[in-house]
C-alpha positions as CSV (number, residue, x, y, z in Angstrom):
1,X,-158.9,58.1,-4.0
2,X,-158.6,56.4,-0.6
3,X,-155.8,53.9,-0.1
4,X,-157.0,50.5,1.2
5,X,-154.5,48.7,3.4
6,X,-154.1,45.2,2.0
7,X,-154.7,42.1,4.0
8,X,-151.5,40.9,5.8
9,X,-149.3,38.8,3.7
10,X,-149.4,36.1,6.4
11,X,-153.1,35.7,5.6
12,X,-152.8,35.7,1.8
13,X,-149.4,34.1,1.2
14,X,-148.8,30.6,2.5
15,X,-145.0,31.2,2.1
16,X,-145.3,33.9,4.7
17,X,-146.0,31.3,7.5
18,X,-143.7,29.1,9.6
19,X,-145.0,25.6,10.1
20,X,-143.9,23.2,12.9
21,X,-144.9,20.2,14.9
22,X,-144.7,19.4,18.6
23,X,-143.1,16.3,20.1
24,X,-145.4,13.3,20.1
25,X,-147.9,14.9,17.7
26,X,-148.4,15.0,13.9
27,X,-150.5,18.1,14.1
28,X,-149.0,21.0,12.1
29,X,-149.0,24.4,13.7
30,X,-148.5,27.5,11.6
31,X,-147.7,31.1,12.6
32,X,-146.8,34.2,10.6
33,X,-143.1,34.7,9.8
34,X,-141.7,37.1,12.4
35,X,-141.7,40.0,10.0
36,X,-145.5,39.6,9.5
37,X,-146.4,39.7,13.2
38,X,-148.9,42.4,14.2
39,X,-146.9,45.5,15.5
40,X,-148.4,45.1,19.0
41,X,-146.7,41.7,19.3
42,X,-143.5,42.6,17.5
43,X,-142.9,45.5,19.8
44,X,-143.0,43.1,22.8
45,X,-140.8,40.5,21.2
46,X,-138.1,43.0,20.0
47,X,-137.2,43.5,23.7
48,X,-137.5,39.8,24.6
49,X,-134.5,38.6,26.6
50,X,-136.0,35.4,28.3
51,X,-138.1,32.6,27.0
52,X,-141.1,33.8,28.9
53,X,-140.9,37.1,27.0
54,X,-141.5,35.1,23.8
55,X,-144.9,33.8,24.9
56,X,-146.9,36.6,23.3
57,X,-145.7,35.2,20.0
58,X,-148.0,32.2,20.5
59,X,-151.2,34.1,21.2
60,X,-153.3,34.6,24.3
61,X,-152.6,32.2,27.2
62,X,-155.9,30.3,26.7
63,X,-155.4,29.6,23.0
64,X,-154.5,26.0,22.0
65,X,-151.1,26.9,20.6
66,X,-150.1,28.9,23.7
67,X,-151.3,26.0,25.9
68,X,-149.2,23.5,23.9
69,X,-146.1,25.7,24.0
70,X,-146.4,26.0,27.8
71,X,-145.9,22.2,27.9
72,X,-142.5,22.5,26.3
73,X,-139.2,22.9,28.1
74,X,-137.2,26.2,27.9
75,X,-134.7,24.7,25.6
76,X,-137.4,23.4,23.2
77,X,-139.0,26.9,23.1
78,X,-135.6,28.5,22.5
79,X,-135.0,26.1,19.6
80,X,-138.5,26.7,18.2
81,X,-138.0,30.5,18.3
82,X,-134.5,30.2,16.8
83,X,-135.8,28.1,13.8
84,X,-138.7,30.5,13.4
85,X,-136.3,33.4,13.3
86,X,-134.1,31.6,10.7
87,X,-137.1,30.8,8.6
88,X,-138.1,34.5,8.8
89,X,-134.6,35.7,7.9
90,X,-134.1,37.3,11.3
91,X,-131.3,36.4,13.6
92,X,-131.8,36.3,17.4
93,X,-131.6,39.8,18.8
94,X,-132.6,41.5,15.5
95,X,-136.0,43.1,15.2
96,X,-138.4,42.4,12.3
97,X,-138.2,46.1,11.4
98,X,-134.4,46.0,11.1
99,X,-134.5,43.0,8.7
100,X,-136.2,45.1,6.1
101,X,-133.5,47.8,6.0
């Protein structure tokens, strides 16, 4: 019998997502918790040292979320990523993979 890889938890489980709002807007944005990011993005973020290194977290540059994030200040993005990490159970500087060990 062939194993079927299940859909990502971030798609099937609303508790696997991090929700936030931006200043001056009531719109709610939602992204997967860090441990549910696609491997391609997680690999880039694990080595992130500067705020610009976190930008792949928010999707391609032309996507609405990435465009909205680019309007924030560096300290706002840092706080957002910190809160996202805390919600994900991952501290800054810790990879998603190491949080599961």
